[in-house]
C-alpha positions in Angstrom: -48.0 24.9 45.6 -49.0 24.9 49.3 -47.5 27.2 51.9 -45.1 24.5 53.1 -43.8 23.9 49.6 -43.4 27.7 49.0 -41.5 28.0 52.3 -39.1 25.2 51.2 -38.5 26.8 47.8 -37.7 30.1 49.5 -35.4 28.3 52.0 -33.5 26.5 49.2 -33.1 29.7 47.1 -31.9 31.7 50.1 -29.6 29.0 51.2 -28.0 28.4 47.8 -27.8 32.0 46.7 -27.1 33.9 49.9 -26.4 32.0 53.1 -23.6 29.7 51.9 -21.9 32.2 49.6 -19.7 35.3 50.1 -22.8 37.4 49.3 -24.0 36.7 52.8 -21.9 39.6 54.2 -23.1 41.9 51.4 -26.7 40.9 52.2 -26.1 41.8 55.9 -24.6 45.1 55.0 -27.5 46.0 52.7 -30.2 44.9 55.1 -28.7 47.0 57.9 -28.4 50.1 55.7 -31.9 49.5 54.3 -33.5 49.0 57.8 -31.8 52.1 59.2 -32.6 54.6 56.4 -36.2 53.3 55.8 -36.9 53.7 59.5 -35.4 57.2 59.6 -37.2 58.4 56.5 -40.5 57.0 57.9 -39.6 58.3 61.4 -40.8 54.9 62.8 -39.3 53.7 66.1 -40.7 50.2 65.7 -39.2 49.6 62.3 -35.9 51.0 63.5 -35.3 47.8 65.5 -37.8 45.3 64.2 -37.0 45.4 60.5 -33.3 44.6 61.1 -34.1 41.7 63.4 -36.6 40.3 61.0 -34.2 40.5 58.0 -31.4 38.9 59.9 -33.6 36.1 61.3 -33.4 33.8 58.2 -29.6 33.9 58.5 -29.7 32.9 62.1 -32.4 30.2 61.7 -30.8 28.5 58.7 -27.4 28.4 60.5 -29.1 26.8 63.5 -31.1 24.4 61.3 -27.9 23.2 59.6 -26.0 23.4 62.9 -23.2 25.7 61.6 -22.6 27.3 64.9 -19.0 28.4 64.5 -19.9 30.2 61.3 -23.0 31.7 63.0 -20.8 33.3 65.7 -18.6 34.9 63.0 -21.7 36.1 61.0 -23.5 37.4 64.1 -20.4 39.2 65.2 -20.2 40.9 61.8 -23.9 41.8 62.0 -23.4 43.4 65.4 -20.3 45.3 64.4 -21.7 46.7 61.1 -25.0 47.5 62.8 -23.1 49.5 65.5 -21.0 51.4 63.0 -24.0 52.3 60.8 -26.1 53.3 63.7 -23.5 55.4 65.4 -22.5 57.1 62.1 -26.2 57.6 61.2 -27.0 59.1 64.6 -24.1 61.5 64.3 -25.1 62.4 60.7 -28.8 63.0 61.5 -28.0 64.5 64.9 -31.1 65.5 66.9 -33.6 64.3 64.2 -33.2 60.7 65.3 -33.7 61.3 69.0 -37.4 60.7 68.9 -37.3 57.4 67.2 -34.8 55.5 69.3 -37.0 53.7 71.8 -35.8 54.5 75.3 -32.6 56.0 73.8 -32.6 59.3 75.6 -33.7 57.7 78.9 -30.8 55.2 78.8 -28.3 57.9 77.7 -29.3 60.2 80.6 -29.3 57.4 83.2 -25.8 56.2 82.0 -24.5 59.8 81.8 -25.6 60.3 85.4 -23.7 57.3 86.4 -20.6 58.4 84.5 -20.6 61.9 86.1 -21.8 61.1 89.6 -21.1 57.4 90.1 -24.8 56.9 91.0 -27.3 54.7 89.3 -28.3 51.1 88.6 -24.8 50.2 87.3 -23.4 51.1 90.7 -26.0 49.0 92.5 -25.6 45.2 92.2 -28.7 44.6 94.2 -30.6 46.4 91.4 -28.9 45.1 88.2 -28.3 41.5 89.1 -32.1 40.6 89.2 -32.4 42.4 85.8 -29.6 40.3 84.4 -31.3 37.0 85.7 -34.6 38.1 84.1 -32.7 38.9 80.9 -31.2 35.4 80.7 -34.6 33.7 81.2 -36.2 36.0 78.7 -33.6 35.1 76.0 -34.1 31.4 76.6 -37.9 31.5 76.7 -38.3 33.9 73.7 -35.8 31.9 71.6 -37.4 28.5 72.3 -40.8 30.0 71.5 -39.9 31.8 68.3 -36.6 30.2 67.1 -34.9 33.4 68.0 -37.0 35.9 66.0 -38.4 37.7 69.1 -34.9 37.6 70.7 -33.3 39.1 67.6 -35.8 41.9 67.5 -35.2 42.6 71.2 -31.4 42.4 70.7 -31.6 44.8 67.8 -33.5 47.3 70.0 -30.9 47.0 72.8 -28.0 47.5 70.2 -29.8 50.6 68.9 -30.2 52.1 72.4 -26.5 51.4 73.3 -25.2 52.8 70.0 -27.4 55.9 70.3 -25.8 56.4 73.7 -22.3 56.0 72.3 -23.0 58.5 69.5 -24.2 61.0 72.1 -21.0 60.5 74.2 -18.9 61.1 71.0 -20.8 64.4 70.4 -20.1 65.7 73.8 -16.6 64.3 74.2 -13.3 66.1 74.3 -11.6 62.9 73.2 -13.8 61.1 70.7 -11.3 58.4 69.9 -11.1 57.4 73.6 -14.9 57.3 73.8 -15.0 55.0 70.8 -12.6 52.7 72.4 -14.3 52.5 75.9 -17.9 53.5 75.4 -18.9 49.9 74.8 -18.1 48.3 78.2 -16.3 45.0 78.3 -19.1 43.4 80.3 -21.7 44.3 77.6 -19.6 42.6 74.9 -19.4 39.5 77.1 -23.1 39.6 77.6 -23.7 39.8 73.9 -21.7 36.6 73.2 -23.3 34.8 76.2 -26.8 35.6 75.0 -25.8 34.4 71.5 -24.7 31.1 73.0 -28.0 30.7 74.9 -29.8 31.5 71.6 -27.9 28.8 69.8 -28.9 26.1 72.3 -32.5 27.4 72.7 -33.1 27.7 68.9 -31.9 24.2 68.3 -34.3 23.0 71.0 -37.0 24.8 69.0 -36.2 22.6 66.0 -35.9 19.5 68.2 -39.5 20.1 69.4 -41.0 21.3 66.1 -39.1 19.4 63.5 -38.1 16.5 65.7 -34.4 17.0 64.9 -32.1 14.4 66.4 -28.8 15.7 67.9 -26.5 14.8 70.7 -27.4 16.8 73.8 -23.8 17.4 74.6 -23.4 20.5 72.3 -26.7 21.9 73.6 -25.5 21.6 77.2 -22.1 23.1 76.2 -23.6 26.2 74.7 -26.1 26.6 77.5 -23.3 26.4 80.1 -21.1 28.7 78.0 -23.9 31.2 77.9 -24.7 31.0 81.6 -21.0 31.3 82.4 -20.7 34.4 80.2 -23.7 35.9 81.9 -22.0 35.3 85.3 -18.7 36.8 84.1 -20.7 39.8 82.9 -22.0 40.4 86.4 -18.6 39.9 88.0 -16.9 42.4 85.6 -19.7 44.9 86.2 -19.4 44.7 90.0 -15.6 44.9 90.1 -14.4 47.1 87.2 -17.4 49.4 86.4 -16.1 52.1 88.7 -12.7 52.1 87.0 -14.4 52.0 83.6 -16.5 55.0 84.6 -13.3 57.0 85.4 -12.0 56.3 81.9 -15.2 57.6 80.3 -15.4 60.6 82.6 -11.9 61.7 81.8 -12.9 61.8 78.1 -15.9 64.1 78.5 
């Protein structure tokens, strides 16, 4: 059997036994737990975000290949929520032993904590964060078209880890942990996550159109691209106009 035939056999087995069955959600839970604990035991910062992205990639790619987008949004949301819960709980459980393996975790936490306590930082400076957001949008599109989303998923896994590490640190130092849990994930970050997913959907389908010569109406690709760009714009608007009020909510809980 050549490599193409082997790939097709793996695809068919994974699709029939995992993707289109209720076991998909169990697979996601197991791969998240496996990725986290293996990475912590080996004390490897690259595995901590790369392994999870790699293991979720077949789920993403097969949904795009079969154009099951609505289901993909549900599955990806489940992945993000479970990954966040596991990472926050794991960070609290392992405490300081995990600090050294979260890539840029302490840097992001300290920068964001400075903004919460003083009001100063990139979040308070639209002229600084808007160019970064524009670059982020182009990076999602280019990386997804070039890798069918694999590179983007690995990068997204890393960003989720950094954010959830920050949330865990806020919970540790908070006088009102429940309030921190409610507000530590800013609304604009959630909007950005969904907008990036929409951009990944259209960009990954473009990958299959180029590589596999898929035929599809361009209307859904345009829709998801515009949806993603609109979400990215809303993310910026929310950050500009409500970040200061959001900061007060967080500060009152520390």
